[in-house]
C-alpha positions as CSV (number, residue, x, y, z in Angstrom):
1,M,142.1,83.2,166.7
2,K,144.6,86.1,167.0
3,H,143.4,87.4,170.3
4,L,143.7,83.8,171.5
5,I,147.3,83.7,170.7
6,L,147.8,87.1,172.4
7,F,146.0,85.6,175.6
8,A,148.6,82.7,175.8
9,I,151.5,85.1,175.3
10,L,150.2,87.3,178.3
11,V,149.8,84.4,180.3
12,I,153.6,83.6,179.8
13,G,154.6,87.2,180.4
14,C,152.6,87.2,183.7
15,Q,154.6,84.1,184.9
16,L,157.8,86.1,184.5
17,L,156.4,89.0,186.6
18,E,154.6,87.4,189.6
19,A,155.9,85.3,192.4
20,Q,155.3,81.7,191.8
21,S,152.0,80.1,193.0
22,P,151.3,76.4,193.7
23,A,149.7,76.3,190.1
24,Q,152.8,77.9,188.6
25,R,154.9,75.2,190.2
26,A,152.7,72.6,188.8
27,F,155.6,70.9,186.6
28,D,157.9,70.9,189.6
29,T,155.2,69.2,191.8
30,A,154.4,66.5,189.4
31,M,158.2,65.8,188.8
32,S,158.6,65.4,192.5
33,V,156.5,62.4,192.5
34,T,157.6,60.9,189.2
35,N,161.3,61.0,190.3
36,E,160.3,58.7,193.1
37,Q,157.9,56.5,191.2
38,P,159.0,56.5,187.5
39,E,156.6,54.0,186.3
40,N,153.6,55.2,188.0
41,Y,152.1,57.5,185.3
42,L,149.0,58.1,187.2
43,A,150.6,59.6,190.5
44,P,151.5,63.0,188.9
45,I,148.0,63.4,187.6
46,R,146.5,62.6,191.1
47,L,148.8,65.1,192.7
48,L,148.1,67.9,190.0
49,H,144.3,67.6,190.6
50,T,145.0,68.6,194.3
51,I,146.3,71.9,193.2
52,K,143.6,74.6,193.7
53,A,144.3,76.8,190.6
54,D,142.7,80.2,191.0
55,T,141.2,81.5,188.0
56,A,142.4,85.1,189.1
57,D,146.0,83.6,188.7
58,R,146.1,83.4,185.0
59,A,149.9,82.5,184.9
60,G,149.2,79.7,187.2
61,M,146.1,78.5,185.3
62,G,148.2,78.4,182.2
63,T,150.9,76.5,183.6
64,W,148.5,74.0,185.5
65,Y,146.6,73.5,182.3
66,Q,149.8,72.7,180.3
67,A,151.0,70.2,183.0
68,M,147.5,68.4,182.9
69,M,147.4,68.3,179.1
70,T,151.2,66.9,179.2
71,Y,150.5,64.2,181.8
72,Y,147.3,63.1,180.1
73,S,149.2,62.8,176.9
74,F,151.7,60.5,178.7
75,I,148.9,58.1,179.6
76,G,147.3,58.1,176.2
77,D,144.1,59.9,177.2
78,Y,143.5,61.8,174.0
79,K,140.2,63.5,174.9
80,K,141.4,64.8,178.2
81,L,144.8,66.1,176.8
82,L,142.7,68.1,174.4
83,F,140.3,69.3,177.0
84,Y,143.1,70.9,179.2
85,S,144.9,72.1,176.0
86,D,141.9,74.0,174.9
87,A,140.8,75.1,178.4
88,R,143.9,77.4,178.3
89,F,141.9,79.7,176.2
90,G,138.8,79.8,178.5
91,E,135.4,80.9,177.5
92,E,137.0,83.0,174.6
93,A,137.3,79.8,172.5
94,K,133.5,79.4,172.4
95,K,132.9,82.9,171.1
96,E,135.0,82.4,168.0
97,K,133.4,81.8,164.7
98,V,134.0,78.4,162.9
99,N,135.5,79.1,159.6
100,Y,135.9,77.2,156.6
101,D,137.7,77.6,153.3
102,T,136.2,75.3,150.6
103,A,138.1,76.9,147.8
104,F,141.3,75.7,149.5
105,V,139.9,72.1,149.3
106,R,139.1,72.6,145.5
107,Q,142.5,74.3,144.4
108,H,144.6,71.6,146.1
109,H,145.3,67.9,145.9
110,F,146.3,66.0,148.9
111,I,149.1,63.6,149.3
112,D,150.1,61.2,152.1
113,A,152.3,63.3,154.3
114,A,154.8,60.6,155.0
115,S,155.4,59.7,151.5
116,Y,155.6,63.5,150.2
117,I,158.0,64.6,152.9
118,T,160.5,61.7,152.6
119,E,160.6,62.1,148.9
120,Q,161.3,66.0,149.2
121,A,164.0,65.1,152.0
122,R,165.9,63.0,149.5
123,H,167.1,66.1,147.8
124,Q,167.9,68.1,151.0
125,Q,170.9,68.1,153.5
126,V,169.1,69.2,156.5
127,V,165.3,68.5,157.5
128,M,163.8,70.3,160.6
129,I,160.4,68.9,161.6
130,N,158.5,70.3,164.7
131,E,155.9,68.8,167.2
132,A,153.5,70.0,169.7
133,H,154.8,68.4,172.9
134,H,151.4,67.3,174.0
135,L,150.4,65.6,170.7
136,P,151.9,62.2,170.4
137,Y,150.8,61.6,166.8
138,H,153.5,64.0,165.9
139,R,156.0,61.6,167.0
140,A,154.0,58.7,165.4
141,L,154.3,60.5,161.9
142,L,158.1,61.0,162.3
143,M,158.6,57.3,163.3
144,E,156.7,56.2,160.3
145,M,159.2,58.1,158.1
146,L,162.5,57.2,159.9
147,R,163.3,54.2,157.8
148,S,163.0,56.3,154.5
149,F,165.0,59.1,156.1
150,Y,167.8,56.6,157.1
151,Q,167.9,55.2,153.6
152,S,168.1,58.7,152.0
153,G,171.4,59.1,154.1
154,Y,170.1,60.9,157.3
155,H,172.1,58.9,160.0
156,T,171.8,61.5,162.8
157,L,168.6,62.3,164.6
158,A,168.9,65.4,166.8
159,I,166.1,65.7,169.4
160,E,165.5,68.9,171.3
161,T,164.4,67.3,174.6
162,L,167.0,64.4,174.5
163,D,168.9,64.8,177.9
164,D,170.9,61.5,178.1
165,S,174.5,61.6,177.0
166,L,174.6,57.7,177.2
167,I,171.6,57.0,175.0
168,N,173.7,55.8,172.0
169,Q,175.3,53.2,174.3
170,K,172.2,52.1,176.0
171,P,169.9,49.2,174.6
172,Y,166.7,51.2,175.1
173,P,165.5,54.6,176.4
174,D,164.4,54.9,180.0
175,Y,163.2,57.6,182.5
176,H,166.4,59.4,182.3
177,T,166.5,59.8,178.5
178,G,164.5,63.0,178.5
179,Y,161.4,64.5,179.9
180,Y,159.0,64.3,176.9
181,S,160.4,60.9,175.9
182,R,158.7,59.3,178.9
183,E,155.4,59.5,176.7
184,P,155.1,56.0,175.1
185,L,155.2,57.1,171.4
186,F,158.4,59.2,172.0
187,G,159.8,56.2,173.6
188,E,159.1,54.1,170.7
189,L,160.5,56.7,168.3
190,I,163.8,56.5,170.0
191,R,163.7,52.6,170.0
192,E,163.0,52.6,166.3
193,A,165.8,55.1,165.5
194,K,168.3,53.0,167.6
195,S,167.2,49.8,165.8
196,L,167.8,51.5,162.5
197,G,171.2,52.8,163.3
198,F,170.6,56.5,163.8
199,K,173.0,58.4,166.0
200,L,170.8,60.3,168.4
201,A,172.1,63.7,169.7
202,G,170.6,66.4,171.8
203,Y,171.3,70.1,171.1
204,E,169.6,71.8,174.2
205,P,172.1,74.4,175.3
206,K,173.3,74.3,179.0
207,E,174.3,77.9,179.1
208,E,171.9,80.3,180.8
209,C,170.8,83.7,179.2
210,D,173.6,86.3,179.5
211,H,171.0,89.2,179.7
212,K,173.1,91.6,177.7
213,S,169.9,93.1,176.4
214,T,166.5,93.9,177.9
215,A,164.6,93.3,174.7
216,P,161.5,91.2,175.3
217,N,162.7,88.2,173.3
218,Y,166.3,88.5,173.8
219,C,166.7,85.4,176.0
220,N,164.4,83.3,173.7
221,S,166.6,84.3,170.8
222,F,169.7,83.5,172.7
223,R,168.6,80.1,173.5
224,D,167.8,79.5,169.8
225,S,171.2,80.7,168.6
226,L,172.9,78.3,170.8
227,M,170.6,75.5,169.7
228,A,171.6,76.4,166.1
229,R,175.2,76.5,167.0
230,N,175.0,72.9,168.5
231,L,173.3,71.6,165.4
232,E,176.1,73.2,163.3
233,S,178.6,71.1,165.3
234,L,176.7,68.0,164.6
235,L,177.3,68.5,161.0
236,G,181.1,68.4,161.5
237,N,183.5,69.1,158.7
238,Q,182.1,66.4,156.4
239,S,180.8,68.1,153.3
240,G,177.2,67.1,152.5
241,Q,176.5,65.3,155.7
242,K,172.8,65.0,156.4
243,L,170.9,65.9,159.5
244,L,167.3,65.3,160.7
245,V,166.2,67.5,163.4
246,F,163.1,67.1,165.7
247,A,162.2,70.3,167.6
248,G,159.4,71.8,169.5
249,Y,156.9,74.4,168.0
250,D,158.4,77.5,166.3
251,H,162.1,76.6,166.6
252,V,161.9,75.4,163.0
253,H,160.5,78.8,161.7
254,E,162.6,80.4,159.2
255,G,161.3,83.8,160.0
256,N,159.5,85.7,162.7
257,S,157.1,88.6,163.2
258,N,157.8,89.3,166.9
259,G,161.5,89.8,167.2
260,W,162.2,86.3,168.4
261,K,164.8,85.0,166.0
262,K,164.4,81.3,165.8
263,M,166.7,78.4,165.6
264,A,166.2,77.6,161.9
265,Q,167.0,81.3,161.0
266,Y,170.4,81.3,163.1
267,F,171.2,77.8,161.6
268,K,171.0,79.0,158.0
269,Q,173.0,82.3,159.1
270,F,175.7,80.2,160.7
271,T,176.0,77.4,158.1
272,G,174.6,78.7,154.7
273,I,172.3,75.6,154.5
274,D,168.6,76.3,153.9
275,P,166.9,73.5,155.8
276,L,163.6,72.0,154.6
277,T,161.2,73.0,157.4
278,I,157.9,71.1,158.2
279,D,155.3,72.3,160.5
280,Q,153.0,69.7,162.4
281,T,151.5,72.1,165.0
282,R,149.1,74.4,163.3
283,Q,146.7,72.1,161.3
284,V,145.6,70.0,164.3
285,E,142.5,69.0,166.0
286,H,140.9,70.8,169.0
287,L,138.0,69.9,171.4
288,Y,136.5,73.1,170.3
289,P,136.2,73.5,166.5
290,Q,136.3,77.4,167.0
291,L,140.0,76.9,167.5
292,D,140.6,74.8,164.4
293,E,142.3,76.4,161.3
294,K,140.0,76.8,158.5
295,E,142.1,74.6,156.2
296,F,142.1,71.8,158.8
297,I,138.3,71.9,159.3
298,S,137.7,72.3,155.5
299,V,139.9,69.2,154.6
300,N,138.4,67.0,157.2
301,T,134.8,68.0,156.7
302,L,134.9,67.8,153.0
303,L,137.4,64.9,152.3
304,H,137.2,62.9,155.7
305,I,141.0,62.2,155.6
306,T,142.3,59.2,157.8
307,G,145.8,60.0,157.7
308,P,148.1,63.2,157.7
309,V,148.3,64.8,154.4
310,V,150.2,67.6,152.5
311,A,148.3,70.0,150.3
312,V,149.9,70.4,146.8
313,K,149.1,73.0,144.0
314,D,151.0,73.2,140.8
315,D,153.7,70.8,142.2
316,R,154.4,73.0,145.2
317,P,153.4,72.2,148.8
318,W,151.0,74.6,150.6
319,H,152.6,75.8,153.9
320,G,152.0,78.2,156.7
321,K,154.2,81.2,157.7
322,F,157.9,80.7,158.0
323,V,158.0,76.9,156.9
324,D,158.3,75.1,153.8
325,I,155.6,72.4,154.3
326,S,152.6,72.2,156.5
327,V,151.1,68.8,157.6
328,I,147.3,68.6,158.0
329,F,146.2,66.0,160.4
330,P,142.8,64.0,160.5
331,Q,140.1,64.3,163.2
332,Y,141.0,61.5,165.6
333,L,138.6,62.3,168.5
334,K,135.6,60.6,167.0
335,Q,137.6,57.3,167.3
336,G,137.6,57.6,171.0
337,N,140.3,58.2,173.8
338,H,143.0,55.8,172.4
339,P,142.6,56.5,168.5
340,S,144.4,54.6,165.6
341,F,147.4,57.0,165.5
342,Y,148.7,54.9,168.2
343,S,149.1,52.1,165.6
344,I,151.9,54.4,164.1
345,G,150.8,53.9,160.5
346,G,150.2,50.2,160.9
347,M,153.5,49.4,162.5
348,R,151.8,48.3,165.7
349,K,148.6,46.2,165.7
350,P,145.7,46.5,168.0
351,Y,145.8,44.1,171.1
352,G,142.3,43.5,172.7
353,L,141.8,43.5,176.4
354,Q,138.5,41.9,176.5
355,Y,139.7,38.5,177.8
356,L,141.1,40.2,181.1
357,H,137.7,41.4,182.2
358,L,138.9,44.8,183.4
359,K,137.1,47.3,185.3
360,P,136.6,50.9,184.4
361,K,139.3,53.3,185.6
362,Q,142.0,50.6,185.9
363,F,145.3,51.4,184.3
364,V,147.1,49.0,181.9
365,Q,150.6,49.2,180.9
366,A,152.7,47.1,178.3
367,F,156.3,47.1,178.8
368,Y,158.8,45.4,176.6
369,A,159.9,42.2,178.4
370,N,163.5,42.6,177.8
371,E,163.6,46.1,179.6
372,L,164.4,46.0,183.3
373,P,161.8,47.3,185.8
374,G,162.2,50.6,187.7
375,N,162.7,53.1,185.0
376,R,160.9,51.7,181.9
377,I,158.8,53.6,179.4
378,P,155.8,51.7,178.5
379,A,155.2,50.6,174.9
380,D,151.6,51.7,175.3
381,Q,149.3,52.2,178.1
382,L,145.7,53.4,178.8
383,V,143.1,53.9,181.4
384,V,140.2,51.5,180.9
385,E,136.9,52.9,179.9
386,K,135.1,49.9,178.3
387,A,135.6,46.2,177.7
388,D,136.7,46.4,174.1
389,D,139.5,48.8,174.7
390,K,142.8,48.0,173.2
391,L,146.5,48.7,173.2
392,Y,148.7,49.0,170.1
393,L,151.7,46.9,170.2
394,R,154.5,45.7,167.9
395,R,155.2,41.9,167.6
396,G,157.2,40.6,170.7
397,K,157.0,39.7,174.3
398,Y,155.5,42.2,176.8
399,T,154.9,42.4,180.5
400,L,151.4,43.5,180.9
401,S,150.8,45.5,184.3
402,I,147.4,45.9,185.5
403,K,147.1,48.7,188.3
404,D,144.3,50.3,190.1
405,N,143.2,53.9,189.8
406,E,146.0,55.0,192.2
407,G,148.7,53.2,190.1
408,K,149.2,50.3,192.5
409,T,149.9,46.9,190.8
410,I,147.1,44.4,190.9
411,K,148.8,41.8,188.8
412,E,151.3,41.2,186.1
413,L,151.3,38.6,183.2
414,M,153.4,37.9,180.2
415,I,152.1,38.3,176.7
416,V,153.3,37.6,173.2
417,V,152.1,39.6,170.3
418,K,152.4,37.8,167.1
């Protein structure tokens, strides 16, 4: 596993050294079409497939794979997002040994993650929880916990990728709210937070790196330090004010092993507050089991968990490096391309599509009926595979849009989910 991580780091390094190829510009290319057609989620994928990514261009391949897994996550195609995520490691993944740790299962008991985390959060001032940007179920777990967080005094939700200064005045999120919030579950997370009364805040710095040092991770640390300062400012001068932070990947780490000082480290240094840090990104499913962490594969193989859990021993949560709590997720792939995590812990109900007699490869989007067309974020969407496919929707009125495999509208109808 270590040499696979090193491979990913080398890919990023190559991007900085080489002139950008078409594959390295994959995100810009996809954005060029989404800016023109915000509600056509198939258009960027079709365009990305036209890019001829050269295997000799490791930097380009890495970026292209990342773009593919991101945009497949947007349309709710779980299997393909895993395929492109794992493809970044190439044939190396298949050479790895699948490791188990049965002792880990015997030595711990396993508690529902949402219940455990929200109980621990009651006694904290600042909670930082991360996500992998291509895994929508990380947003689902946070959304499931939002009400409990709010009831415990967390009334500000800081989101790394939020890019809309007017979000607290808007009735709902839209295309301009942020990049990753165009994914349906992220949109649902923001809708739920607003309905509960959270103040939403971004904390991504606007400043560019000052390049005062040539150290390899200087600019990364520079960015993290500014994010920490922005979070500090959200606390204001009110003693004991609580803050819930949603971040990407390692920004929530309270330590490092490569000289890249992280946001959580700076935050503790600046404020004196030790945040409760929660990792969702390590104990997750891969298409290739060789990439699964030994704890993840052991818990899923022996216990067959159906929801995210926390491992506890002697009243203390198990965790990976540099965080306080690690969440272990189930294996969702066996449920198909649109798994049950889209139900958000039962907050949304399955809505069968059989009566529509849809054809394979048609695209179905469910938009809230009260949201104006043009820049909407779907509540849910999927590419049709079989007759019994289903969306996951909350109670309410929706505009159901049925499109062909190019994203062109075939028909629309109003539905009510009771």
